[in-house]
Every structure is written in structure tokens, then in C-alpha cells.
Backbone as a chain_set.jsonl record, in Angstrom:
{"seq": "MASTAPSPARPAAKVPAEPCPISPVVDLVFSRWTTPILWLLHEHGRQRFVELQRRIGTITPKVLTQRLRQMERDGLVVRTYHPEVPPRVEYEISPLGLSLAPLFRTLAEWSQTHLPEVAAARTDYDDRGQPMP", "coords": {"N": [[-53.792, 11.121, 1.454], [-50.643, 10.329, -0.136], [-48.337, 12.074, -1.65], [-47.534, 12.08, -4.938], [-45.99, 13.518, -6.557], [-42.546, 14.32, -7.835], [-39.864, 14.524, -5.588], [-37.997, 17.643, -4.669], [-34.812, 17.932, -5.978], [-32.06, 17.098, -3.966], [-29.352, 19.162, -2.933], [-25.979, 18.3, -3.523], [-24.025, 16.54, -1.019], [-21.547, 17.946, 0.867], [-18.268, 17.02, 0.611], [-16.118, 16.842, 3.353], [-13.136, 18.205, 3.452], [-9.759, 16.79, 3.396], [-7.873, 16.712, 6.524], [-5.34, 16.341, 6.316], [-3.357, 16.372, 3.457], [-2.069, 14.462, 2.164], [-2.928, 11.837, 3.428], [-4.97, 10.248, 1.982], [-3.161, 9.096, 0.427], [-1.149, 7.893, 1.901], [-2.765, 5.927, 3.337], [-3.411, 4.398, 1.107], [-0.99, 3.318, -0.005], [0.953, 2.609, 2.178], [-0.04, 0.696, 3.735], [-0.084, -2.425, 5.808], [1.108, -4.544, 4.107], [1.362, -3.531, 1.613], [3.334, -1.913, 0.914], [5.85, -3.467, 1.022], [5.179, -5.392, -0.951], [4.973, -3.739, -3.118], [7.726, -2.802, -3.258], [9.132, -5.156, -3.717], [8.07, -6.146, -6.225], [9.036, -3.775, -7.699], [11.817, -3.841, -7.338], [12.504, -6.603, -8.356], [10.956, -7.117, -10.537], [8.37, -8.85, -12.716], [6.591, -11.357, -11.194], [5.624, -14.447, -9.811], [2.964, -15.649, -7.7], [3.84, -17.204, -5.638], [6.471, -16.786, -5.669], [6.537, -14.024, -4.614], [5.437, -14.517, -2.243], [7.385, -16.164, -0.97], [9.341, -14.451, -0.835], [8.71, -12.405, 0.884], [7.972, -13.856, 3.084], [6.605, -13.677, 5.652], [4.035, -13.446, 5.303], [0.575, -14.464, 4.786], [-1.189, -16.591, 2.607], [-3.636, -15.911, 2.105], [-4.085, -13.407, 2.987], [-1.925, -11.911, 1.31], [-3.103, -12.569, -1.211], [-5.565, -10.883, -0.98], [-4.443, -8.268, -0.537], [-2.715, -8.269, -3.296], [-5.152, -8.31, -4.887], [-6.476, -5.91, -4.086], [-4.584, -4.026, -4.804], [-4.6, -4.433, -7.441], [-6.912, -3.514, -8.172], [-6.597, -0.718, -7.385], [-4.92, 0.029, -9.383], [-2.344, -0.223, -8.958], [-0.915, -2.462, -9.393], [-0.571, -4.939, -11.716], [-2.09, -7.788, -13.164], [-1.473, -10.878, -14.802], [-2.801, -13.396, -16.472], [-1.999, -16.451, -17.725], [-3.14, -18.701, -19.68], [-2.214, -21.75, -19.364], [-1.275, -25.141, -19.006], [-0.091, -26.238, -15.823], [-2.436, -23.306, -14.911], [-0.72, -20.186, -15.212], [-0.117, -17.382, -13.06], [1.046, -13.863, -13.104], [2.335, -11.202, -11.46], [2.954, -7.691, -11.779], [4.617, -4.541, -11.337], [2.398, -1.516, -11.985], [2.587, 1.228, -14.268], [1.472, 3.238, -12.972], [1.938, 2.435, -10.405], [4.798, 2.336, -10.571], [5.41, 5.112, -10.587], [5.642, 5.817, -7.915], [8.137, 5.139, -7.284], [10.309, 7.168, -6.977], [9.488, 8.293, -4.346], [9.778, 6.104, -2.699], [12.334, 5.711, -2.934], [13.218, 8.029, -1.701], [12.233, 7.647, 0.66], [13.797, 5.283, 1.698], [16.492, 6.36, 1.568], [16.141, 8.201, 3.539], [15.522, 6.628, 5.589], [18.059, 5.167, 5.81], [19.841, 7.182, 6.831], [18.683, 8.37, 8.812], [17.358, 6.662, 10.802], [19.26, 5.735, 12.652], [19.566, 7.711, 14.225], [16.695, 7.913, 15.35], [16.7, 5.55, 16.825], [18.596, 6.267, 18.83], [17.355, 8.427, 19.85], [15.039, 7.035, 21.047], [16.587, 5.337, 22.798], [17.711, 7.361, 24.32], [15.352, 8.62, 25.859], [14.084, 6.153, 26.795], [16.217, 5.878, 28.79], [15.768, 7.913, 30.393], [13.539, 7.311, 31.874], [10.95, 7.475, 30.824], [7.482, 6.787, 30.528], [6.061, 4.866, 28.075], [3.796, 5.071, 25.632]], "CA": [[-53.113, 10.31, 0.337], [-49.369, 10.696, -0.22], [-48.129, 12.924, -2.818], [-46.769, 11.303, -5.992], [-45.125, 14.277, -7.319], [-41.344, 14.008, -7.302], [-39.308, 15.447, -4.683], [-36.957, 18.474, -5.39], [-33.33, 17.305, -5.879], [-31.246, 17.667, -2.823], [-28.117, 19.492, -3.34], [-25.052, 17.265, -3.183], [-23.42, 16.659, 0.312], [-20.117, 18.351, 0.679], [-17.225, 16.17, 1.362], [-15.181, 17.419, 4.282], [-11.71, 18.144, 3.123], [-8.852, 15.918, 4.346], [-7.034, 17.466, 7.332], [-3.799, 16.325, 5.739], [-3.533, 15.825, 1.926], [-1.307, 13.007, 1.902], [-3.595, 10.958, 4.139], [-5.405, 9.091, 1.032], [-1.793, 8.106, -0.186], [-0.703, 6.886, 3.031], [-3.618, 4.712, 3.608], [-3.362, 3.55, -0.13], [0.299, 2.671, -0.275], [1.606, 2.299, 3.281], [-0.604, -0.29, 4.531], [1.005, -3.279, 6.39], [1.753, -5.672, 3.183], [1.306, -2.982, 0.257], [4.681, -1.392, 0.657], [6.695, -4.689, 0.88], [4.92, -5.967, -2.191], [5.34, -2.886, -4.362], [8.972, -2.784, -3.487], [9.645, -6.324, -4.296], [7.761, -5.942, -7.575], [9.78, -2.725, -8.366], [12.934, -4.308, -7.621], [12.538, -7.879, -8.996], [10.144, -7.346, -11.745], [7.221, -9.656, -12.592], [6.855, -12.372, -10.303], [4.458, -15.337, -9.556], [2.382, -15.44, -6.491], [4.62, -18.101, -4.775], [7.679, -15.874, -5.418], [6.204, -12.798, -3.727], [5.073, -14.906, -0.928], [8.502, -16.49, -0.558], [10.411, -13.167, -0.6], [7.976, -11.581, 1.918], [8.304, -14.603, 4.125], [5.603, -13.787, 6.838], [2.414, -13.101, 4.848], [-0.148, -15.974, 4.618], [-1.751, -16.739, 0.988], [-4.804, -15.166, 2.054], [-3.613, -11.968, 2.949], [-1.379, -11.631, 0.075], [-4.172, -12.567, -2.297], [-6.279, -9.718, -0.659], [-3.543, -7.297, -1.009], [-2.818, -8.136, -4.648], [-6.515, -8.05, -5.698], [-6.762, -4.354, -3.956], [-3.574, -3.096, -5.39], [-4.832, -4.35, -8.984], [-8.072, -2.414, -8.231], [-6.139, 0.178, -7.174], [-4.143, 0.143, -10.366], [-0.76, -0.294, -8.696], [-0.434, -3.908, -9.86], [-1.209, -5.688, -13.241], [-1.971, -9.032, -13.071], [-1.409, -11.225, -16.239], [-3.206, -14.775, -16.505], [-1.52, -17.278, -18.776], [-3.804, -20.055, -19.84], [-1.496, -23.184, -19.678], [-1.482, -26.16, -17.888], [-1.145, -25.614, -14.951], [-2.264, -21.988, -15.085], [0.322, -19.269, -14.512], [-0.516, -16.109, -13.254], [2.174, -13.192, -12.96], [2.1, -9.945, -11.009], [4.058, -6.68, -11.891], [4.239, -3.092, -10.986], [2.009, -0.992, -12.969], [2.9, 2.449, -14.404], [1.168, 4.11, -11.673], [2.878, 2.087, -9.276], [6.278, 2.84, -10.677], [5.529, 6.465, -10.335], [5.825, 5.961, -6.52], [9.535, 4.905, -7.081], [11.205, 8.394, -6.266], [8.977, 8.509, -3.079], [10.357, 4.918, -2.178], [13.88, 5.957, -2.817], [13.426, 9.177, -0.833], [12.184, 7.125, 2.149], [14.948, 4.531, 1.789], [17.538, 7.188, 1.92], [15.88, 8.806, 4.825], [15.721, 5.444, 6.514], [19.577, 5.033, 6.153], [20.227, 8.524, 7.346], [17.929, 8.894, 10.213], [16.951, 5.593, 11.692], [20.347, 5.56, 13.689], [18.995, 9.091, 15.128], [15.611, 7.414, 16.051], [17.164, 4.45, 17.804], [19.326, 6.805, 19.776], [16.407, 9.145, 20.58], [14.373, 6.274, 21.939], [17.437, 5.132, 23.891], [17.615, 8.475, 25.587], [13.896, 8.545, 26.082], [13.962, 4.943, 27.718], [17.004, 5.874, 29.834], [15.149, 8.774, 31.305], [12.384, 6.691, 32.437], [9.671, 8.297, 30.422], [6.713, 5.921, 30.211], [5.712, 4.406, 26.821], [2.206, 5.868, 25.468]], "C": [[-51.727, 11.098, 0.14], [-49.109, 11.303, -1.514], [-47.21, 12.235, -3.713], [-45.832, 12.124, -6.847], [-43.61, 14.138, -6.854], [-40.749, 15.085, -6.362], [-38.164, 16.4, -5.295], [-35.6, 17.756, -5.123], [-32.771, 17.905, -4.831], [-29.839, 17.807, -3.494], [-26.769, 18.606, -2.923], [-24.435, 17.516, -2.053], [-22.145, 16.997, 0.074], [-19.378, 17.345, 1.554], [-16.405, 16.895, 2.013], [-13.46, 17.288, 3.348], [-10.745, 17.433, 4.047], [-8.211, 16.982, 5.132], [-5.633, 17.46, 6.776], [-3.936, 15.723, 4.593], [-3.031, 14.73, 1.553], [-1.85, 11.758, 2.471], [-4.093, 9.721, 3.214], [-4.232, 8.292, 0.556], [-1.313, 7.381, 0.884], [-1.428, 5.715, 3.38], [-3.619, 3.793, 2.252], [-1.931, 2.817, -0.173], [0.987, 2.304, 0.949], [0.654, 1.379, 4.324], [0.189, -1.5, 4.891], [1.74, -4.13, 5.371], [1.88, -4.958, 1.898], [2.761, -2.604, -0.074], [5.771, -2.433, 0.223], [6.611, -5.212, -0.484], [5.185, -4.979, -3.364], [6.74, -2.857, -4.505], [9.699, -3.946, -4.28], [9.389, -6.421, -5.734], [8.62, -4.801, -8.375], [11.267, -3.333, -8.417], [13.311, -5.472, -8.216], [11.861, -7.997, -10.286], [9.024, -8.188, -11.725], [7.622, -10.845, -11.833], [5.589, -13.198, -10.014], [4.125, -15.023, -8.278], [3.332, -16.132, -5.561], [6.115, -17.397, -4.547], [7.695, -14.946, -4.408], [6.026, -13.662, -2.458], [6.397, -15.371, -0.295], [9.611, -15.299, -0.182], [9.873, -12.421, 0.551], [8.068, -12.374, 3.206], [7.151, -14.678, 5.277], [4.323, -13.616, 6.642], [1.898, -14.441, 4.616], [-0.765, -15.487, 3.175], [-2.961, -15.733, 1.045], [-4.689, -13.835, 2.033], [-2.889, -11.333, 1.627], [-2.353, -11.646, -1.128], [-5.005, -11.318, -2.272], [-5.639, -8.372, -1.069], [-3.258, -7.005, -2.311], [-4.097, -7.686, -5.21], [-6.739, -6.168, -5.289], [-6.004, -3.706, -4.739], [-4.021, -3.256, -6.854], [-6.095, -3.34, -9.286], [-7.668, -1.245, -8.097], [-5.432, 1.031, -8.341], [-2.807, 0.497, -10.378], [-0.187, -1.553, -9.294], [-1.19, -4.15, -11.109], [-0.917, -7.023, -13.028], [-2.092, -9.926, -14.332], [-1.665, -12.82, -15.786], [-2.557, -15.433, -17.736], [-2.44, -18.76, -18.643], [-3.159, -21.28, -20.198], [-1.897, -24.008, -18.757], [-0.062, -26.4, -17.143], [-1.18, -24.086, -15.168], [-1.208, -21.207, -14.302], [-0.302, -18.052, -14.462], [0.761, -15.215, -12.649], [1.582, -11.831, -12.382], [3.247, -9.108, -11.412], [3.588, -5.4, -11.496], [3.624, -2.684, -12.224], [2.688, 0.522, -13.348], [2.817, 3.349, -13.295], [1.968, 3.659, -10.47], [4.298, 2.41, -9.204], [6.503, 4.353, -10.426], [5.797, 6.882, -8.846], [7.393, 5.557, -6.232], [10.462, 6.201, -6.547], [10.819, 8.472, -4.695], [9.495, 7.313, -2.257], [11.84, 5.077, -1.945], [14.084, 7.001, -1.952], [13.586, 8.474, 0.666], [13.259, 6.321, 2.423], [16.103, 5.226, 2.156], [17.333, 7.769, 3.421], [16.122, 7.782, 5.942], [17.329, 5.191, 6.881], [20.155, 6.047, 7.176], [19.853, 8.659, 8.772], [17.571, 7.67, 11.153], [17.913, 5.295, 12.781], [19.817, 6.616, 14.686], [17.711, 8.535, 15.841], [15.682, 6.405, 16.852], [17.788, 5.154, 18.87], [18.484, 7.671, 20.431], [15.355, 8.39, 21.515], [15.331, 5.584, 22.974], [17.54, 5.949, 25.001], [16.46, 8.516, 26.273], [13.851, 7.549, 27.305], [14.678, 5.196, 29.11], [16.565, 6.766, 30.676], [13.954, 8.562, 32.024], [11.118, 6.966, 32.111], [8.83, 6.755, 30.201], [6.389, 5.907, 28.797], [4.23, 4.825, 26.723], [1.539, 4.464, 25.478]], "O": [[-51.676, 12.324, 0.238], [-49.786, 10.926, -2.471], [-46.14, 11.816, -3.27], [-45.054, 11.642, -7.669], [-43.365, 13.88, -5.675], [-41.076, 16.272, -6.363], [-37.488, 16.035, -6.257], [-35.399, 17.079, -4.115], [-32.897, 19.118, -4.664], [-29.284, 17.027, -4.267], [-26.728, 18.283, -1.735], [-24.181, 18.704, -1.854], [-21.541, 16.45, -0.849], [-19.636, 16.939, 2.688], [-15.814, 17.736, 1.335], [-12.951, 16.313, 2.795], [-10.871, 17.456, 5.271], [-7.976, 18.068, 4.603], [-4.895, 18.445, 6.786], [-4.538, 14.652, 4.517], [-3.513, 14.044, 0.652], [-1.374, 10.678, 2.119], [-3.822, 8.544, 3.449], [-4.267, 7.083, 0.326], [-1.068, 6.185, 0.725], [-0.885, 4.652, 3.681], [-3.81, 2.58, 2.331], [-1.937, 1.61, -0.415], [1.839, 1.454, 0.691], [0.719, 1.453, 5.551], [1.225, -1.639, 4.241], [2.894, -4.471, 5.631], [2.448, -5.572, 0.996], [3.31, -2.914, -1.131], [6.472, -2.271, -0.776], [7.607, -5.469, -1.159], [5.576, -5.389, -4.456], [7.194, -2.875, -5.65], [10.547, -3.825, -5.164], [10.308, -6.736, -6.49], [8.851, -4.935, -9.577], [11.874, -3.311, -9.488], [14.46, -5.505, -8.657], [12.158, -8.896, -11.071], [8.57, -8.338, -10.591], [8.772, -11.285, -11.812], [4.515, -12.597, -9.985], [4.815, -14.22, -7.649], [3.613, -15.463, -4.567], [6.761, -17.45, -3.501], [8.527, -14.902, -3.502], [6.719, -13.255, -1.525], [6.597, -15.027, 0.87], [10.52, -15.373, 0.645], [10.689, -11.774, 1.207], [8.214, -11.8, 4.285], [6.858, -15.777, 5.747], [3.496, -13.611, 7.553], [2.602, -15.402, 4.306], [-0.808, -14.335, 2.743], [-3.198, -14.899, 0.172], [-5.156, -13.143, 1.129], [-3.334, -10.345, 1.042], [-2.335, -10.73, -1.951], [-5.201, -10.693, -3.314], [-6.189, -7.538, -1.788], [-3.398, -5.856, -2.729], [-4.118, -6.723, -5.976], [-7.098, -5.34, -6.127], [-6.491, -2.814, -5.433], [-3.857, -2.267, -7.57], [-6.258, -2.615, -10.268], [-8.356, -0.431, -8.713], [-5.332, 2.258, -8.369], [-2.172, 1.152, -11.206], [0.99, -1.597, -9.652], [-2.254, -3.617, -11.426], [0.206, -7.451, -12.762], [-3.055, -9.574, -15.012], [-0.958, -13.407, -14.968], [-2.65, -14.815, -18.796], [-2.394, -19.615, -17.758], [-3.474, -21.863, -21.236], [-2.693, -23.759, -17.851], [0.951, -26.708, -17.772], [-0.154, -23.526, -15.557], [-0.86, -21.418, -13.141], [-0.922, -17.568, -15.409], [1.468, -15.741, -11.79], [0.497, -11.4, -12.772], [4.383, -9.579, -11.436], [2.398, -5.134, -11.329], [3.961, -3.14, -13.317], [3.43, 0.93, -12.454], [3.709, 4.026, -12.784], [2.548, 4.419, -9.695], [4.927, 2.686, -8.183], [7.605, 4.797, -10.105], [6.112, 8.032, -8.537], [7.851, 5.641, -5.092], [11.303, 6.012, -5.669], [11.696, 8.686, -3.857], [9.653, 7.537, -1.057], [12.447, 4.657, -0.959], [15.161, 6.989, -1.357], [14.484, 8.577, 1.501], [13.812, 6.591, 3.489], [16.777, 4.749, 3.069], [18.206, 7.779, 4.29], [16.757, 8.0, 6.973], [17.745, 5.048, 8.03], [20.818, 5.738, 8.166], [20.593, 8.994, 9.697], [17.539, 7.901, 12.361], [17.527, 4.674, 13.772], [19.665, 6.337, 15.875], [17.698, 8.739, 17.055], [14.764, 6.251, 17.657], [17.554, 4.678, 19.981], [18.717, 7.815, 21.632], [14.873, 8.913, 22.52], [14.814, 5.258, 24.042], [17.505, 5.637, 26.191], [16.597, 8.433, 27.494], [13.656, 7.882, 28.474], [14.195, 4.939, 30.212], [16.891, 6.573, 31.848], [13.393, 9.431, 32.691], [10.192, 6.777, 32.9], [9.415, 5.753, 29.79], [6.435, 7.004, 28.24], [3.54, 4.895, 27.741], [0.316, 4.361, 25.385]]}, "num_chains": 1, "name": "protein.A"}
């Protein structure tokens, strides 16, 4: 007959430390479409879905919906529903999302300063006949 006594509680499993402490941030903020969406909301303020889609250009409605929902879940974007006819929904960057502005500014400055160096390094590498990975 099986024992009905409660089993002793198991100790909580240890979660391994991240090898790189910024990995979770990179996964959260720098996915394929999250960065342009946050950038546009920061630069242009509150926008409707169609405005975001138009400004991004190459994103499908399905993917934009998925990214906005995930960003709302993560606390980076605020969605406001206006019960009008027709209904109106607007998105804006949240205070948490705004806290990324210094990071984006630094990356934009780095891009302007160093992307020409990256292009030159690539050209130099390609000219030496190195195989691409």
C-alpha cells in the first residue's frame, strides 16, 4: 500500500547565474522589432497602431500586435483604449521604457561614430579574402 504521508519539501532548485548580466536586457529590448518600436514611441510620442506600422514600414500587423502585447506585458509600453465609435487604441512608451532613453542615446552616438569603422574593417577583411562564418 502506498504511503499517504506528505513527502518532505524539496529544496528550491538553484537558478544558474547568467554568464553575462546584460543578456536578459538584450533579450528583452533588442529583439528584432522591439527596438524600433520603442525608438518611435520615444521620438514621436503616443501613436495609434496604424501610425506605428506606417513608420516602421516592413512589419506585418500580426508581428506588430505580438510585439506590442509583449512590450505591454513587460511594462515597456502603455496601451490606452478609447471606447469611441470606431474604437481607438493608442500606444505610448511607459516610464520604464523611457528609462532606456540614455542607453538608446549612447548606442545612437556609438553608431554614428563607429559604424564607418565597422564598414572599413569589413571591407579590409573581405579584401584579404577571409571566408565568411
